[in-house]
N, C-alpha and C positions, 0 to 999 in steps of 0.2 A: 840540265843536271838531274841525275836520278834522285827519286825520293827515298831510295834505299840507302842505308848505311853501307859503305863499301868495305865490309869486313870479310868478304869472300873474293878470291881471285877467280872469277867465273870464266869458263871457256866459251868461245863464241858459237855455241851450239844450242839451238832451241828445240828440245825434244818434245814431241806432241803426242806420241802414242807408243805402245810397246806390247809385245806378246812373247812370252817365254824369254829367250835370250836376246831377241831382236827388238831394237828401238828405232824409231823413225823421227827425223827432224822436220822442221817446218818447210823445208825445201824438198821433202820427199826422199832424202837420202837415208838408207838403212845402215845401222851399225850393229856389231856384236857387242853386247854390254857385258864386259868382264870386270865391271865394278860392282854390279848388283846393288847400286845405291850405297856403296861402301859396306859390303857384307850383310846387306839387309834382306834382299829379295830371295829368300830361301827357295821359293817355288817359281821364281821368275816373275815377269810382268803379267799382270791381269790373269793370274791362274784361275780357271773356272771355279774351283772349290772356294777360293777366297772371295771372288766376286759374288758367289751365291751366299756365302756367310754374311757379307756386308749387306747385301740386298735384304736377306731375311731378317737380320737383327735390326736393320734400320727401320723396318716396319713395325717393330715391337717396342724397343726402348733403347735410347742412346746413352742417357746419363741419369744417374740417380744420386750421385755422391756416395761416400762411404758411411753415411748415416744409417743405411739400411742393410739388411741381410742380402747377400749376393751368392746364391748357390753356384752360379757359373764360375765365380772366382774360386770357390772351394774345389770345383772339379778341375780347373786349370792348375791349381796348386797341387792337387793330388797327382796329376799327370806329371808334373815337373819333379816331384820328390819320389815318385814311385821307383822302387828298386834302387834307392840310393840311401845314404846314411842321413840325409836331410829330413826334416820333419815339418818345416813351416815355410811359407812364402809371404812376401810383401810385394804388392804391385804398385808401380809408378809409371812414368811416361818416357823414360830415357835411361841410357847407360850412366850418364853423369848423376842423375837422381838416384839410381840404384847404388852407385858408389858412395854418394853422400849418406844414404841410409846405412850402408855397411860401416862406414867410418863412425857414425854416431853410435851404432849398436856395439861395435868393438870397444869404444871408449866407455860407454855406459856400463857394459857388462863387466869389464875388467877393472874399472876405476883408474886405469892408466891412460896416459895421453900420447905416448910416443908410438908411432907406427912407422915401420921400416918399409921403404919402397925402393925402386931400382932405376938406375940410369936408363934412358931411352924408353921408359914406360909411358903409357898414355892412359889416363883414367877419367878425363873429362875437363870441362872448362868452367864449371862452377868453382867457388873459392876453395872448398875442401878438396874436390877432385883435382883442381889445378895445383894445389899445394902438394898433392900426392904424386903428381906427374913428374917424371925425371927428365924433362926437356926444357932448357932455358927459353927456347923460342915460344913456348906456350906460357911461360911464367913471367917473362920480362915485361916491365912497364906498369905493373899493377901494385907496386909498393909492397909493404911487408905482407908475407903470406902466413899461413898457420905455421908456427915455429916447431911444432912437435912431430914433424916428419923428418926422418933421416933417410937420405937417398944414397945408396951404395951401388957399385958396379954389379951388373947382372952376371950371373954364373961365376961369381968370385966368392968362394967359401970363406977364405981368410978375411976378406973385407966385411962379410956378413957377421962372422963371429966376433969381430972387433967392436961392433956397435951394440951387442947384446948386453943389456943390464936389467936391473929390477924395474925400470920404468917403461920397458917395452911391453905394450899390450897386444900388438898384432904385427904380422908381416903381411904385406899386400903385393900381389904380383899377377902378371899374365903368364900363362904357360907358354904361349907364343906371343911375343910383342908384335902386334900387327902394324901399328903406326911407326914403331921404332926401327923396323927393318926386317920383319919376319924372323925374329931371333927366338929360337927354341930353348927352353930350359934344358940343361944337361941332366942326365940321370944322377950324376954325382951331386949336382947342386940341389936337385929335388930331394934327394936323400938327406942332405945336410939340413935343408929347411925343415923337413919332417922331424928329424932328430932334435933340432933346436927347439921347435915348438913343443914337442912332447916333454923334453927335459926341463923347460922353463915355464910351462903353463901359458904359452903365448898362442893367441888365436891366429889362424891362417885364413886370410881373405884371398880368394882367387877371383880375378876379374875375367869373366868369360863373355863380356859384352860382344866381342868380335868372334871369339873362338867357339862359343857354345851353339847349341841347337843343330848338331850334326855337321857343322861347317868343317871340322877337322877330321871327320871320319869316325867319331864316336859322339854319343849324345853331348857329352861335355869333354873338353880337352884334358882335364885333369885325370880322366879315367885311363889315359895312356901313360900315367906316371904313378909313383908311389904316394903322391900327395893326397891328403884327405882333408879338404878345407872345412873349417867351421862355418864359414860364410862364403857364398858365391853370388856374383852379380851377373845378370843377363839383360839383353835388350836386342837391338839390331835384328838378327834373324828370327827372334821370337815372334815378332808381329808380321813378318813377311812383307813389310812395307807400311804397316800401320803402327803408329807410335805406341809402344808399351815397353816397360822395363820391369825387372823383377829382382828381388833379393831373396835368396834361400838361406836358411839357417838350421842348425841342429836343435834338437829338443831342449837341451840345457840352456839355450839362449832365449827361450820363449818368454820368460817372465821379465826379461830386461827390455822388452819392447811392448810394454803395457799401454793401456789407454792414455792418450795425450802425449806420449813420448815422440811420436812421429806421425806424419800424415800427408795427404795430397788430395786436392779437390778432384782432379780428373783421373788419377791413377786407378787402373783396373775397372774402367767404365765398361758397361755391357758390350759396346761395339768392339772395343779393343780386345776384350776377353774372348769374344766369339771368334775373332780373326785368329788370335793366338792359339786357341784350341784347335782350330782347323789346321793351322800349320803343324802343330804337334801330332795331330792325327795322321798326317802324311809323312813327316820326317822322322818321327820316333818309331819307325817300323824297321825291323831287321833287314828286310829285302831292300828298302830304300837306302839305309846306311851302307849296306853291302855294295850298292850301285855307286854311292859316293866314293867309296874306296877303290872300286874298279876303275872309275873315271879318273881318279887321282893318279893311280898307277899308270894308266894309259897316257895321261897328260905329261907326267914326269918323264916317261919313256920317250915320248915324242920330242919334248924339249931337250932332253939329254942327247938324243940322236941328231937333232937339227942344230943345236947350239952347244957343241961339245966344249967350247972354251968358256962357257958361263956356268956358274954354280947355281943349282936349283935348290931352294930351301922351303921349309914349311911342311904342312900335313893336310891331308884331305884336299879340299878345294880352297884352302888358304895357302897359296904358294907365292914364292918370290924368285925373281931372276936377279942375281947379284951382278952388278957391273962395276968396273973400275972407275968409270966416269959418272958424272951426274946424269940422271935419266930424264930430266924435264923435256929435252928436245925429242926424246923417243916417244914420250907420252903424246906430244903434239903431232909427231909424224904418224903415230897410230890412229889418232883422231881422223887425220886426213885420209888414211887408208881404210877407215871404217871399223876400227877396233877401239873401244873405250877402255882405258886402263887407269890405274891410280898408282902413285908411288908409295913407298914405305921408307921414309927417310930420303936422303938425297941420291942414294946409289942403288936402290932396289926397285924393280918394277913389280908391283903387287898384282896378283892374278886372283880375282874373286868372282868367277862366273856363278850364275845361279846353280843350285845343287841339281837342277833338272837339265843342265847343259848336255848336249849330245856329243858323240864322238866326232861327227861331221863338223860341228861348230868348233870343237877343240882343234881339229885339223886346220880349219880356216884361220883360226887365231894364230896357230903356230906358223903357218905360212906367212902371215903378216909380220909376226915377230922376227922371223928369219930375214925378211926383206929390210925392216927398219934397223935391225941390230947388225947387219952386215955392212 
């Protein structure tokens, strides 16, 4: 019997090395990795710049805690907020931690406890983040959750308007629901959220844990909408494979997260910050982002030509293939054919290649998808 808790349904593949988009298992079989560790590996596996950053920083300093000044954190924060309306950053270890910080900040700043979230959303598995998540499969079995979350249908303006009252402190959403089915916010719904927040003094929290760091073809996915979040959360692609999360906030929120209000032992440690800065130095470049959009257009065109009966959804290199049937068997078939995929809900195949994927690798993936979906 395994000494591990069996809380993961693991695939029978033991990966031992990777480079770029290609990973190799213990038997020497190669795979195209179109999971990117679930939207994490922005620059692919073992990117030379990240390897160098880890090697160099590991010889200097790994961990000092947040008791001391950290100029490298300051630099990373400046990179994240540069040319945005945000002013400050808090660093942690994961997306769930970032969302917990966002929930605490919103409640403390407004003095209100109700936060509106949406069906099919996913914000993490800690208690606050799980309470915010609009999926019963994540929430069931854990007893009473935080009661001050109201979950309404996504992209439903009337349902949102119906729950707005004086107790609402924040609205929390993903611009594209990654886990929930690659569901994009509609322009009409985004405008309604913007108007409601402005008219009622409600904070807007946008969870960009999966969509941020150029994954969707802009630095942050909200930049493709009219939405202007007060708080934004990041993780996954920020560390390129090394654990780090972040919460960004506007200047007027600064005093609400004063000394002693929140903290983390490991968050923003020198090793994580060095890696994240290296990622941003590569992906927050206009030419790189342009390439992401070019590859996205190429990928979508190939999928549409090859699979005309399937709808392709998403943005950038967060794409989904919508199927009428459940996709679990397709994921298994793709494993066998040498393509690693992940689902988004029961009926969507999610495509999350590294942002460095090549056209040739996209062609190979489309050929495999054609075979398994036919």
